[in-house]
C-alpha positions in Angstrom: 21.1 -2.4 52.1 22.2 -6.1 52.0 25.7 -7.4 52.6 26.8 -10.7 51.2 29.6 -12.2 53.4 31.1 -15.5 54.2 32.8 -16.1 57.6 34.1 -12.6 58.0 32.0 -9.4 57.9 33.3 -6.0 56.7 35.1 -4.5 59.7 33.4 -1.5 61.4 30.9 -1.2 58.5 28.2 0.1 60.8 30.4 3.1 61.8 30.7 4.1 58.1 27.1 3.7 57.0 25.1 5.2 59.8 21.5 5.5 59.0 21.4 2.6 56.7 19.4 -0.6 57.5 21.9 -3.4 57.2 20.9 -6.9 56.3 23.8 -9.3 56.6 23.5 -12.5 54.6 25.4 -15.5 53.6 25.1 -17.4 50.3 22.3 -19.5 51.7 20.2 -16.5 53.1 20.9 -13.8 50.5 17.6 -14.4 48.6 15.7 -13.7 51.9 17.7 -10.5 52.5 17.3 -8.9 49.0 13.6 -8.0 48.8 13.2 -4.2 49.2 17.0 -3.5 49.2 18.3 -0.9 46.8 22.0 -1.5 47.6 24.0 -4.7 47.8 27.6 -4.9 49.0 29.2 -8.1 47.7 31.8 -8.7 50.4 32.1 -12.4 49.6 33.3 -11.9 46.0 34.2 -15.5 45.5 30.5 -16.6 45.6 28.0 -17.1 42.9 25.2 -16.3 45.3 24.2 -13.0 43.7 23.4 -14.8 40.4 21.4 -17.4 42.2 19.4 -15.0 44.4 19.0 -12.2 41.8 15.2 -12.9 41.1 14.6 -11.7 44.7 16.3 -8.3 44.0 13.0 -6.4 43.4 14.3 -2.9 44.3 18.0 -3.0 43.5 19.7 0.1 42.1 23.4 -0.4 42.9 25.7 -3.4 43.5 29.2 -2.9 44.7 31.8 -5.7 44.9 34.8 -5.7 47.3 37.1 -6.9 44.4 38.6 -5.6 41.3 37.3 -8.4 39.1 33.6 -8.6 38.4 33.4 -11.8 36.4 31.1 -13.5 38.9 28.6 -10.7 38.6 28.5 -10.5 34.8 25.3 -12.6 34.4 22.3 -11.8 32.1 20.0 -10.7 34.9 22.4 -8.0 36.2 23.9 -7.0 32.9 20.4 -6.6 31.3 19.1 -4.5 34.2 19.6 -0.8 34.9 21.3 -1.6 38.1 24.7 0.2 38.5 27.7 -2.1 39.2 30.9 -0.7 40.8 34.1 -2.4 41.9 37.0 -1.8 44.3 39.5 -0.6 41.7 42.5 1.2 43.2 42.8 -0.8 46.5 44.9 -3.7 45.1 47.2 -2.0 42.5 50.4 -1.4 44.5 50.1 -4.6 46.7 49.7 -6.8 43.6 52.6 -5.0 41.9 54.8 -5.7 44.9 53.7 -9.3 45.0 54.6 -9.8 41.3 58.0 -8.2 41.9 58.5 -10.6 44.7 57.7 -13.6 42.5 60.0 -12.4 39.7 62.9 -12.0 42.2 62.0 -15.4 43.8 62.4 -17.1 40.4 65.5 -15.2 39.3 67.3 -15.7 42.7 66.1 -19.3 43.0 64.6 -18.7 46.4 62.2 -21.8 46.4 65.2 -24.1 46.0 67.2 -22.2 48.7 64.4 -22.7 51.2 64.0 -26.4 50.3 67.7 -27.0 50.7 67.8 -25.2 54.0 65.0 -27.4 55.2 67.1 -30.4 54.3 70.3 -29.0 55.7 72.0 -29.0 52.3 74.8 -26.6 51.3 74.9 -26.3 47.6 76.5 -23.2 46.0 75.0 -22.1 42.7 74.5 -19.1 40.4 71.3 -17.2 40.0 69.9 -14.9 37.3 69.8 -11.1 36.8 66.5 -9.4 36.4 67.9 -6.2 34.9 67.7 -6.4 31.1 65.2 -9.2 31.1 61.7 -8.9 29.4 58.4 -9.2 31.3 55.3 -9.1 29.1 52.5 -7.7 31.3 49.0 -8.5 30.1 46.4 -6.1 31.5 46.3 -2.4 30.6 44.3 -1.3 33.7 45.6 0.2 36.9 46.9 -3.2 38.2 48.8 -4.0 35.1 50.2 -0.5 34.9 51.4 -0.6 38.5 53.0 -4.0 37.9 54.7 -2.7 34.7 56.0 0.4 36.5 57.5 -1.5 39.4 59.2 -4.1 37.2 60.6 -1.4 35.0 62.0 0.3 38.1 64.3 -2.7 38.7 65.5 -2.8 35.2 63.2 -5.1 33.3 61.9 -4.2 29.8 58.1 -4.3 30.1 55.8 -4.4 27.0 52.3 -3.8 28.3 49.4 -5.5 26.6 45.8 -4.2 26.8 42.5 -4.6 25.0 43.6 -2.3 22.3 46.8 -0.6 21.1 47.1 3.0 22.4 49.6 5.2 24.2 52.4 2.7 24.2 50.2 -0.2 25.1 50.1 -3.2 22.7 46.7 -4.7 21.8 45.7 -8.3 22.6 46.2 -9.2 18.9 49.9 -8.4 19.3 50.4 -10.7 22.4 51.6 -13.8 20.5 54.2 -11.8 18.7 55.6 -10.6 22.0 55.8 -14.0 23.7 58.9 -15.4 22.1 61.0 -12.7 23.7 59.4 -12.9 27.2 61.4 -14.1 30.2 58.3 -13.6 32.3 54.6 -13.4 31.3 52.5 -11.6 33.9 48.7 -12.0 33.7 46.9 -9.1 35.4 43.9 -8.7 33.1 40.2 -9.0 34.0 38.4 -12.2 32.9 36.1 -11.4 29.9 35.1 -13.2 26.8 38.0 -11.6 25.1 40.6 -12.8 27.7 39.3 -16.2 28.7 41.9 -18.9 27.7 44.3 -16.2 26.5 47.3 -18.4 27.5 46.5 -21.7 25.8 48.7 -24.4 24.3 49.4 -22.4 21.2 50.5 -19.3 23.2 52.6 -21.4 25.5 54.4 -23.0 22.6 55.6 -19.6 21.6 57.5 -19.1 24.9 61.2 -20.0 25.3 62.1 -22.9 27.7 63.5 -20.4 30.3 60.2 -18.4 30.5 58.0 -18.2 33.6 54.3 -17.5 33.8 52.9 -15.4 36.7 49.1 -15.2 37.0 47.6 -12.7 39.5 44.5 -11.9 37.4 41.9 -14.7 37.1 42.4 -18.4 36.7 40.4 -18.5 33.5 43.0 -16.4 31.7 45.1 -19.7 31.5 44.0 -23.0 30.1 45.2 -24.9 33.1 45.7 -28.4 31.6 47.8 -26.8 28.8 49.9 -25.0 31.4 50.4 -28.3 33.3 51.5 -30.1 30.2 54.0 -27.3 29.3 55.5 -27.5 32.8 55.7 -31.3 32.8 57.4 -31.4 29.4 59.9 -28.7 30.4 58.7 -26.3 27.6 58.6 -23.5 30.1 60.7 -23.1 33.2 58.1 -22.4 35.8 54.9 -20.7 36.9 53.6 -18.7 39.9 49.9 -18.9 40.3 47.8 -17.0 42.7 44.4 -17.6 41.0 42.8 -20.7 39.6 39.8 -21.8 37.6 38.6 -23.7 40.7 39.3 -22.2 44.2 40.5 -23.5 46.5 42.8 -25.4 44.3 41.8 -29.1 44.5 44.0 -31.3 46.6 44.7 -33.6 43.7 45.9 -30.9 41.4 49.4 -31.7 40.0 50.3 -28.0 40.5 50.7 -28.5 44.2 53.7 -30.8 43.9 55.5 -29.5 40.8 59.0 -28.3 41.8 58.9 -25.4 39.4 55.5 -24.0 40.5 54.7 -21.5 43.3 51.0 -21.8 44.4 49.4 -19.1 46.6 45.8 -18.9 47.8 44.5 -15.8 45.9 46.3 -13.4 48.2 48.4 -11.2 46.0 46.5 -8.0 46.7 45.7 -8.7 50.4 48.0 -6.7 52.6 47.5 -5.6 56.2 44.6 -3.1 56.3 43.1 -4.1 53.0 39.6 -4.9 54.4 39.5 -1.5 56.0 40.4 0.1 52.7 37.6 -1.7 51.0 35.1 -0.5 53.5 36.3 3.1 53.2 36.0 3.0 49.4 32.4 1.6 49.7 31.5 4.1 52.3 32.7 7.0 50.1 30.6 5.6 47.2 27.6 5.2 49.6 27.9 8.9 50.4 27.9 9.7 46.7 24.9 7.4 46.1 22.9 9.2 48.8 23.9 12.6 47.5 23.1 11.7 43.9 26.6 12.4 42.7 28.5 10.1 40.3 29.9 6.9 41.8 33.5 5.8 41.6 34.5 2.7 39.6 31.4 2.3 37.6 31.8 -1.0 35.6 30.8 -1.2 31.9 28.7 -4.3 32.3 29.0 -5.3 28.6 32.8 -5.2 28.8 33.3 -6.4 32.4 35.6 -3.6 33.6 35.7 0.1 34.5 36.1 2.2 31.4 35.9 5.7 32.8 37.1 7.5 35.9 35.2 9.8 38.3 36.7 12.7 40.3 38.5 11.2 43.2 39.2 7.9 41.5 42.7 6.5 41.4 44.1 6.8 37.8 
């Protein structure tokens, strides 16, 4: 099996996959490592190396990515093959929900300004906002979006949940624009697919009230970034907290870095202490299933770009 990694390798992977021939590779050497391999662990899930090296994958049967999103792996060669694709659904749900709650509270309680004034030694009393009774529209009906919705509801927010189709109390994507005018927060936690790319564009942003904030922990491509920058500059929305971007790392000349009403974080919302070990454990469990010929966890529907079914032992 091959392992695509960047600077860091999966911790203690050898202890979990005894008996397997491991070929560690970086983006530049992946093509040399793939021939003859039937399994690929994509540890460096921010790279497009798999797409570039795919012609060398002459024996591949299963690709697993150490991420929830699979957009970098949805390319014609892999989608059109009979290779199984799995993801790391279930590892990030609670950490990301906690992160979103932290951002909602940071905005409502004006923590960025408090920290800035502390750094300047300024004492300025002011009032902050309640979160109870406010509305947070959460876009993403999968496990991450549901975990976010549950945690926000637990502190008193009203939380319409938006998914790919209307069912079981979830609004469909076609209902999103009708929900936006009432939103105090819009939380994006959906996968990046053809249906969700550019979901929050200029037209959608114009439907938000001036006091609304946008929080994106899904994928950068869910937002049309220039449209968001314009809305922030013109004061048409009150702020944004962005953990993901169309280009990562966020370029140094991006205006988002210096906007006073924007919180920028480096794609870390799901990364808590021990997350790497959890990713390895999930992969090792799937490897045991693969060797035994039993159904894998988190099988991705490659035509849709997300997991559509669950397997025994999967998180809900």
